[in-house]
VOTORVEX-418277 format. One record per atom (N, C-alpha, C): atom name; residue in one letter; x, y, z. Coordinates in nm, 2 decimals, m for minus. Each point is the difference from the previous one (the first is absolute). Layout:
<recs>
 voke vexba      u      v      w
   CA     A      X      Y      Z
...
</recs>
This chain:
<recs>
 voke vexba      u      v      w
    N     M  m8.02  m1.04   4.53
   CA     M  m0.05   0.12   0.02
    C     M   0.04   0.09   0.07
    N     N   0.05   0.13   0.00
   CA     N   0.00   0.07   0.14
    C     N  m0.17   0.08   0.01
    N     H  m0.08   0.02   0.10
   CA     H  m0.14   0.07  m0.04
    C     H  m0.01   0.09   0.15
    N     V  m0.08   0.10  m0.01
   CA     V  m0.01   0.09   0.13
    C     V  m0.17  m0.01  m0.01
    N     I  m0.05   0.01   0.10
   CA     I  m0.16   0.04  m0.05
    C     I   0.03   0.12   0.16
    N     A  m0.06   0.14  m0.05
   CA     A   0.02   0.15   0.12
    C     A  m0.16  m0.02  m0.02
    N     P  m0.07   0.06   0.12
   CA     P  m0.11   0.06   0.03
    C     P  m0.02   0.11  m0.13
    N     R  m0.14   0.01  m0.01
   CA     R  m0.03   0.09  m0.19
    C     R   0.02   0.14   0.11
    N     A   0.03   0.14  m0.10
   CA     A  m0.02   0.07   0.11
    C     A  m0.14   0.06   0.04
    N     E  m0.12  m0.03  m0.04
   CA     E  m0.10   0.04   0.03
    C     E  m0.06  m0.11   0.09
    N     S   0.06  m0.10   0.07
   CA     S  m0.06  m0.12   0.04
    C     S   0.07   0.06   0.14
    N     E  m0.06  m0.06   0.13
   CA     E   0.08   0.05   0.12
    C     E   0.02  m0.18   0.07
    N     E   0.00  m0.08  m0.08
   CA     E   0.05  m0.13   0.03
    C     E   0.13  m0.02   0.04
    N     P   0.05  m0.02   0.15
   CA     P   0.08  m0.01   0.02
    C     P   0.14  m0.15   0.01
    N     V   0.02  m0.01  m0.09
   CA     V   0.08  m0.12  m0.09
    C     V   0.09   0.03  m0.08
    N     H   0.08  m0.07   0.03
   CA     H   0.13   0.02  m0.13
    C     H   0.04  m0.17  m0.03
    N     R   0.02  m0.05  m0.11
   CA     R   0.03  m0.12   0.00
    C     R   0.10   0.02  m0.13
    N     A   0.08  m0.11   0.04
   CA     A   0.12   0.02  m0.17
    C     A   0.10  m0.16   0.03
    N     D  m0.01  m0.06  m0.12
   CA     D   0.03  m0.13   0.00
    C     D   0.17   0.02  m0.12
    N     F   0.11  m0.06   0.09
   CA     F   0.14   0.06  m0.09
    C     F   0.05  m0.13   0.04
    N     A   0.11  m0.03  m0.09
   CA     A   0.12  m0.08   0.01
    C     A   0.11   0.04   0.07
    N     M  m0.02  m0.06   0.16
   CA     M   0.15   0.10   0.08
    C     M   0.09   0.02   0.00
    N     G   0.11   0.09   0.03
   CA     G   0.11   0.00  m0.05
    C     G   0.05   0.04   0.14
    N     E   0.14   0.04  m0.02
   CA     E   0.10   0.08   0.06
    C     E  m0.05   0.12   0.08
    N     H  m0.05   0.05  m0.08
   CA     H  m0.06   0.18   0.06
    C     H  m0.14  m0.02   0.02
    N     S  m0.07  m0.08  m0.05
   CA     S  m0.14   0.02   0.02
    C     S  m0.06   0.06   0.14
    N     A   0.06  m0.05   0.10
   CA     A  m0.03   0.01   0.13
    C     A  m0.02   0.19   0.02
    N     R   0.13   0.02  m0.06
   CA     R   0.03   0.17   0.02
    C     R  m0.16   0.04  m0.07
    N     H  m0.02  m0.04  m0.18
   CA     H  m0.10   0.10   0.01
    C     H  m0.17   0.01  m0.03
    N     L  m0.01  m0.17   0.11
   CA     L  m0.10  m0.05   0.10
    C     L  m0.02   0.10   0.11
    N     R   0.11   0.03   0.09
   CA     R   0.00   0.08   0.10
    C     R  m0.06   0.16  m0.07
    N     R   0.05   0.07  m0.11
   CA     R  m0.05   0.11  m0.04
    C     R  m0.15   0.03   0.02
    N     I  m0.05  m0.12  m0.15
   CA     I  m0.10  m0.01   0.03
    C     I  m0.11  m0.01   0.11
    N     L   0.05  m0.10   0.08
   CA     L  m0.06   0.00   0.16
    C     L  m0.02   0.14   0.04
    N     R   0.10   0.03   0.03
   CA     R   0.04   0.18   0.09
    C     R  m0.12   0.09  m0.08
    N     L  m0.02  m0.01  m0.11
   CA     L  m0.06   0.11  m0.10
    C     L  m0.12  m0.04   0.05
    N     Y  m0.05  m0.13  m0.01
   CA     Y  m0.16   0.00   0.08
    C     Y  m0.02   0.04   0.13
    N     L   0.12  m0.06   0.07
   CA     L  m0.05   0.04   0.10
    C     L   0.02   0.14   0.05
    N     N   0.07   0.07  m0.06
   CA     N  m0.04   0.16   0.01
    C     N  m0.11   0.04  m0.04
    N     G  m0.03   0.01  m0.11
   CA     G  m0.11  m0.02  m0.06
    C     G  m0.14  m0.05   0.09
    N     W   0.03  m0.10   0.08
   CA     W  m0.10  m0.06   0.09
    C     W  m0.03   0.08   0.14
    N     G   0.09   0.11   0.05
   CA     G   0.08   0.01   0.13
    C     G   0.02  m0.05   0.08
    N     L   0.06  m0.10  m0.04
   CA     L   0.06  m0.12   0.06
    C     L   0.16  m0.02   0.01
    N     A   0.08   0.11  m0.08
   CA     A   0.11   0.04   0.11
    C     A   0.06  m0.07   0.13
    N     A  m0.04  m0.01   0.06
   CA     A   0.03  m0.02   0.14
    C     A   0.02  m0.18   0.02
    N     V   0.01  m0.08  m0.11
   CA     V  m0.05  m0.14   0.00
    C     V   0.16  m0.07  m0.14
    N     A   0.04   0.15  m0.06
   CA     A   0.06  m0.01  m0.13
    C     A   0.12  m0.08   0.06
    N     D   0.08   0.03   0.08
   CA     D   0.14  m0.10   0.03
    C     D  m0.06  m0.12  m0.02
    N     A  m0.07  m0.02   0.15
   CA     A  m0.03  m0.12  m0.01
    C     A  m0.08  m0.09  m0.09
    N     A  m0.05   0.00  m0.12
   CA     A  m0.11  m0.05  m0.08
    C     A   0.13  m0.03  m0.09
    N     E   0.10   0.11  m0.02
   CA     E   0.12   0.00  m0.14
    C     E   0.11  m0.11   0.05
    N     L   0.01  m0.01   0.15
   CA     L   0.08  m0.10   0.00
    C     L  m0.07  m0.16   0.01
    N     A  m0.12  m0.05   0.08
   CA     A  m0.04  m0.09  m0.07
    C     A   0.01  m0.03  m0.14
    N     L  m0.08   0.12  m0.07
   CA     L  m0.01  m0.06  m0.13
    C     L   0.15  m0.03  m0.09
    N     T   0.06   0.07   0.00
   CA     T   0.16  m0.04   0.01
    C     T   0.05  m0.15   0.02
    N     E  m0.03  m0.02   0.13
   CA     E   0.02  m0.18   0.05
    C     E  m0.11  m0.06  m0.10
    N     L  m0.10   0.02  m0.04
   CA     L  m0.07  m0.07  m0.05
    C     L   0.03  m0.01  m0.15
    N     I   0.04   0.06  m0.07
   CA     I   0.06   0.06  m0.15
    C     I   0.13  m0.13   0.00
    N     A   0.09   0.04   0.12
   CA     A   0.17  m0.06   0.02
    C     A  m0.11  m0.14   0.02
    N     N  m0.07  m0.11   0.04
   CA     N  m0.03  m0.15   0.02
    C     N  m0.04  m0.01  m0.19
    N     V  m0.05   0.10  m0.04
   CA     V  m0.07  m0.04  m0.15
    C     V   0.15  m0.03  m0.06
    N     V   0.07   0.08  m0.02
   CA     V   0.12   0.02  m0.08
    C     V   0.09  m0.10   0.06
    N     R   0.04  m0.02   0.12
   CA     R   0.07  m0.09   0.00
    C     R  m0.08  m0.19   0.01
    N     H  m0.13   0.01   0.04
   CA     H  m0.06  m0.15  m0.02
    C     H  m0.07  m0.03  m0.11
    N     V  m0.07   0.11  m0.08
   CA     V  m0.16  m0.05  m0.12
    C     V   0.11  m0.02  m0.11
    N     P  m0.02  m0.16  m0.05
   CA     P   0.04   0.01  m0.14
    C     P  m0.07   0.09  m0.11
    N     G   0.06   0.07  m0.07
   CA     G  m0.03   0.14  m0.04
    C     G   0.02   0.11   0.03
    N     R  m0.01   0.02   0.09
   CA     R  m0.01   0.11   0.12
    C     R  m0.12   0.06  m0.02
    N     R  m0.13  m0.05  m0.04
   CA     R  m0.10   0.10  m0.08
    C     R  m0.09   0.00   0.08
    N     C  m0.08   0.12   0.05
   CA     C  m0.10   0.04   0.13
    C     C  m0.05   0.08  m0.02
    N     Q  m0.13  m0.01   0.05
   CA     Q  m0.12   0.12   0.02
    C     Q   0.03   0.06   0.12
    N     T  m0.04   0.15  m0.03
   CA     T   0.02   0.10   0.15
    C     T  m0.16   0.06  m0.02
    N     F  m0.06   0.00   0.14
   CA     F  m0.07   0.07   0.00
    C     F  m0.02   0.07   0.13
    N     I   0.00   0.11  m0.03
   CA     I  m0.02   0.12   0.09
    C     I  m0.15   0.06   0.09
    N     F  m0.03  m0.02   0.10
   CA     F  m0.11   0.01   0.00
    C     F  m0.08   0.13   0.14
    N     R  m0.05   0.11  m0.01
   CA     R  m0.03   0.08   0.12
    C     R  m0.10  m0.09   0.06
    N     L   0.03   0.02   0.10
   CA     L  m0.12  m0.13   0.17
    C     L  m0.14   0.08  m0.03
    N     P  m0.11  m0.05   0.00
   CA     P  m0.12   0.04  m0.01
    C     P  m0.05   0.15   0.08
    N     D   0.08   0.00   0.12
   CA     D   0.00   0.08   0.11
    C     D   0.09   0.14  m0.02
    N     G   0.08   0.02  m0.11
   CA     G   0.08   0.04  m0.06
    C     G   0.12  m0.01   0.09
    N     D   0.02  m0.04   0.14
   CA     D   0.09   0.02   0.08
    C     D   0.13  m0.13  m0.01
    N     G   0.05  m0.02  m0.16
   CA     G   0.09  m0.10   0.02
    C     G  m0.01  m0.06  m0.15
    N     V   0.07  m0.06  m0.03
   CA     V   0.08  m0.07  m0.11
    C     V   0.00  m0.12  m0.02
    N     R  m0.01  m0.10  m0.09
   CA     R  m0.01  m0.18  m0.04
    C     R   0.07   0.00  m0.14
    N     V   0.12  m0.08   0.04
   CA     V   0.08   0.02  m0.13
    C     V   0.01  m0.19   0.00
    N     E   0.00  m0.06  m0.09
   CA     E  m0.01  m0.13  m0.09
    C     E   0.08  m0.02  m0.07
    N     V   0.06  m0.08  m0.01
   CA     V   0.12  m0.09  m0.11
    C     V  m0.01  m0.14   0.03
    N     A  m0.12  m0.01  m0.16
   CA     A  m0.01  m0.09  m0.06
    C     A   0.08  m0.09  m0.09
    N     D   0.02  m0.14   0.02
   CA     D   0.08  m0.05  m0.10
    C     D  m0.03  m0.14  m0.05
    N     G   0.06  m0.07  m0.12
   CA     G  m0.07  m0.14  m0.02
    C     G   0.07  m0.08   0.02
    N     C   0.07   0.00   0.15
   CA     C   0.11  m0.08   0.04
    C     C  m0.09  m0.09   0.13
    N     P   0.00  m0.10   0.02
   CA     P  m0.08  m0.08   0.09
    C     P   0.10  m0.01   0.16
    N     T   0.12   0.01  m0.03
   CA     T   0.08   0.03   0.17
    C     T  m0.06   0.07   0.05
    N     V  m0.02  m0.01   0.06
   CA     V  m0.06   0.04   0.14
    C     V   0.16   0.12   0.11
    N     P   0.01   0.10   0.02
   CA     P   0.14   0.08   0.04
    C     P  m0.01   0.01   0.15
    N     R   0.14  m0.02   0.05
   CA     R  m0.02  m0.06   0.15
    C     R   0.13   0.06   0.04
    N     V   0.02   0.00   0.08
   CA     V   0.13   0.08   0.11
    C     V   0.08  m0.09  m0.03
    N     A   0.11   0.02  m0.03
   CA     A   0.13  m0.05   0.00
    C     A   0.08  m0.01   0.13
    N     E   0.00  m0.13   0.07
   CA     E   0.05  m0.01   0.10
    C     E   0.17  m0.01  m0.02
    N     G   0.07   0.07   0.09
   CA     G   0.12   0.03  m0.01
    C     G   0.08   0.06   0.08
    N     D   0.10   0.03  m0.01
   CA     D   0.18   0.06   0.09
    C     D  m0.05   0.12  m0.03
    N     V  m0.01   0.09   0.12
   CA     V  m0.04   0.18  m0.02
    C     V   0.13   0.04  m0.11
    N     L   0.11  m0.07  m0.04
   CA     L   0.08   0.07  m0.10
    C     L  m0.08  m0.05  m0.13
    N     D  m0.05  m0.09  m0.01
   CA     D  m0.07   0.00  m0.16
    C     D  m0.03   0.11  m0.04
    N     E   0.01  m0.01  m0.14
   CA     E  m0.02   0.15  m0.07
    C     E  m0.15  m0.01  m0.05
    N     G  m0.10  m0.09  m0.02
   CA     G  m0.14  m0.04   0.01
    C     G  m0.07  m0.02   0.05
    N     G  m0.18  m0.02   0.00
   CA     G  m0.05  m0.07   0.08
    C     G  m0.06   0.07   0.12
    N     R   0.01   0.13  m0.01
   CA     R  m0.08   0.12   0.07
    C     R  m0.13   0.09  m0.03
    N     G   0.00  m0.06  m0.11
   CA     G  m0.12   0.10  m0.11
    C     G  m0.10   0.01   0.08
    N     L  m0.08  m0.10   0.01
   CA     L  m0.14  m0.02   0.10
    C     L   0.02   0.01   0.10
    N     V   0.12   0.01   0.10
   CA     V   0.01   0.05   0.13
    C     V  m0.01   0.19   0.01
    N     L   0.04   0.05  m0.13
   CA     L   0.01   0.14  m0.01
    C     L  m0.16   0.04  m0.05
    N     V  m0.06  m0.12  m0.07
   CA     V  m0.13   0.04  m0.05
    C     V  m0.11   0.00   0.22
    N     D   0.06  m0.10   0.00
   CA     D  m0.10  m0.03   0.13
    C     D   0.02   0.19   0.08
    N     A   0.11  m0.04   0.02
   CA     A   0.06   0.12   0.06
    C     A  m0.06   0.16  m0.02
    N     V  m0.03   0.03  m0.13
   CA     V  m0.04   0.13  m0.03
    C     V  m0.14   0.00  m0.01
    N     A  m0.05  m0.13  m0.07
   CA     A  m0.12   0.02  m0.02
    C     A  m0.11  m0.03   0.09
    N     D  m0.16   0.04  m0.02
   CA     D  m0.06   0.01   0.10
    C     D  m0.07  m0.16   0.00
    N     K  m0.03  m0.03  m0.12
   CA     K  m0.02  m0.13  m0.06
    C     K   0.06  m0.07  m0.08
    N     W   0.01  m0.14  m0.02
   CA     W   0.01  m0.05  m0.13
    C     W   0.02  m0.13   0.00
    N     G  m0.01  m0.06  m0.06
   CA     G  m0.06  m0.15  m0.06
    C     G   0.07  m0.04  m0.16
    N     V  m0.07  m0.12  m0.03
   CA     V   0.03  m0.10  m0.11
    C     V  m0.09  m0.08  m0.05
    N     E  m0.13   0.05  m0.11
   CA     E  m0.11  m0.07  m0.04
    C     E   0.08  m0.10  m0.12
    N     V  m0.01  m0.09  m0.01
   CA     V   0.01  m0.14  m0.08
    C     V  m0.13  m0.01  m0.09
    N     R   0.08  m0.01  m0.16
   CA     R  m0.13  m0.02  m0.06
    C     R  m0.07  m0.10   0.01
    N     R  m0.11  m0.04   0.01
   CA     R  m0.07  m0.12  m0.02
    C     R   0.06  m0.08  m0.08
    N     D   0.03   0.04  m0.12
   CA     D   0.05  m0.07  m0.08
    C     D   0.11  m0.07   0.00
    N     G   0.08   0.02   0.05
   CA     G   0.16   0.00   0.09
    C     G   0.09   0.04  m0.09
    N     G  m0.07   0.06  m0.10
   CA     G   0.10   0.13  m0.12
    C     G   0.04   0.12   0.06
    N     G   0.05   0.05   0.14
   CA     G   0.08   0.11   0.04
    C     G  m0.10   0.01   0.15
    N     K   0.06   0.13  m0.08
   CA     K  m0.05   0.04   0.22
    C     K   0.02   0.21  m0.03
    N     T  m0.05   0.02   0.11
   CA     T   0.01   0.14   0.01
    C     T   0.03   0.04   0.17
    N     V   0.10   0.07  m0.02
   CA     V   0.05   0.06   0.15
    C     V  m0.04   0.14  m0.01
    N     W  m0.07   0.01   0.12
   CA     W  m0.01   0.15   0.03
    C     W  m0.02   0.09   0.15
    N     F   0.03   0.10  m0.01
   CA     F   0.03   0.08   0.16
    C     F  m0.10   0.12  m0.02
    N     E  m0.03   0.03   0.13
   CA     E  m0.07   0.16   0.00
    C     E   0.06   0.04   0.13
    N     C   0.00   0.16  m0.03
   CA     C   0.01   0.09   0.06
    C     C  m0.06   0.10   0.02
    N     L   0.00  m0.01   0.14
   CA     L  m0.15   0.15   0.04
    C     L   0.09   0.06   0.08
    N     A  m0.10   0.14  m0.08
   CA     A   0.05   0.13   0.09
    C     A   0.01   0.01   0.09
    N     A  m0.09  m0.01   0.07
   CA     A  m0.05   0.01   0.19
    C     A  m0.11  m0.09   0.03
    N     A   0.08  m0.08   0.04
   CA     A  m0.11  m0.14   0.07
    C     A   0.05   0.03   0.18
    N     P  m0.12   0.04   0.03
   CA     P   0.00   0.02   0.18
    C     P   0.03  m0.17   0.07
    N     G   0.13   0.06   0.03
   CA     G   0.02  m0.14   0.11
    C     G   0.09  m0.08  m0.15
    N     A   0.00   0.03  m0.13
   CA     A   0.09  m0.15  m0.07
    C     A   0.10   0.04  m0.03
    N     G   0.07  m0.08   0.01
   CA     G   0.16   0.01  m0.04
    C     G   0.04  m0.06  m0.14
    N     A   0.14  m0.04  m0.03
   CA     A   0.02  m0.08  m0.15
    C     A   0.00  m0.13   0.09
    N     G  m0.06  m0.08  m0.08
   CA     G   0.00  m0.17   0.03
    C     G  m0.08  m0.01   0.11
    N     S  m0.10   0.10   0.02
   CA     S  m0.11  m0.03   0.11
    C     S  m0.06  m0.11  m0.07
    N     V  m0.03  m0.01  m0.11
   CA     V  m0.15  m0.09  m0.03
    C     V   0.08  m0.14  m0.02
    N     T  m0.07  m0.11   0.05
   CA     T   0.05  m0.13  m0.10
    C     T  m0.01  m0.01  m0.10
    N     P   0.16  m0.02  m0.10
   CA     P  m0.03  m0.03  m0.11
    C     P  m0.04  m0.11  m0.04
    N     T   0.00  m0.07  m0.13
   CA     T  m0.09  m0.10  m0.06
    C     T   0.14  m0.11  m0.03
    N     V   0.11   0.04  m0.02
   CA     V   0.13  m0.04   0.06
    C     V   0.10   0.08   0.05
    N     R   0.03  m0.07   0.11
   CA     R   0.10   0.10   0.10
    C     R   0.08  m0.09   0.05
    N     P   0.16   0.08   0.00
   CA     P   0.11  m0.05  m0.05
    C     P   0.03  m0.02   0.14
    N     A   0.09  m0.15   0.04
   CA     A   0.07  m0.09   0.13
    C     A   0.07   0.13   0.05
    N     P  m0.03   0.01   0.13
   CA     P   0.08   0.09   0.10
    C     P   0.15  m0.06  m0.02
    N     R   0.06   0.12   0.00
   CA     R   0.19  m0.07  m0.02
    C     R   0.04  m0.02   0.14
    N     P   0.06  m0.07   0.05
   CA     P   0.10  m0.02   0.07
    C     P   0.05   0.11   0.10
</recs>
């Protein structure tokens, strides 16, 4: 069953949660939801980067998670200057950067996430029953650029 929890109208809680079985067009719908929240929070400046990173994480779910079920979480950071997006699933396999030829069709998703997000990482559930892949995009981080913070899991450099 698909399920969405959005903040109540009277609540200032800056979070959106959705639990879906992902399909071919799911990333498009989640990008729209993300952009609506970012615009509402005054964070339109990070929308393009956040949408690209979200698309890559959802593509990984569609390609690699049995049953394609995941939960997405969208949080406004406590200082209000950025967004954190989490994609959690029940698959214990930790995503990794696929090393291959430059003409390969896949394997660049986490490289893109690293390029556009200010922080990202993977948190494995303690019981081994899944993981959460997350990223943060900051609206204005003085001296910080995309990928400036060491993520929990960092892709290996490519030759």
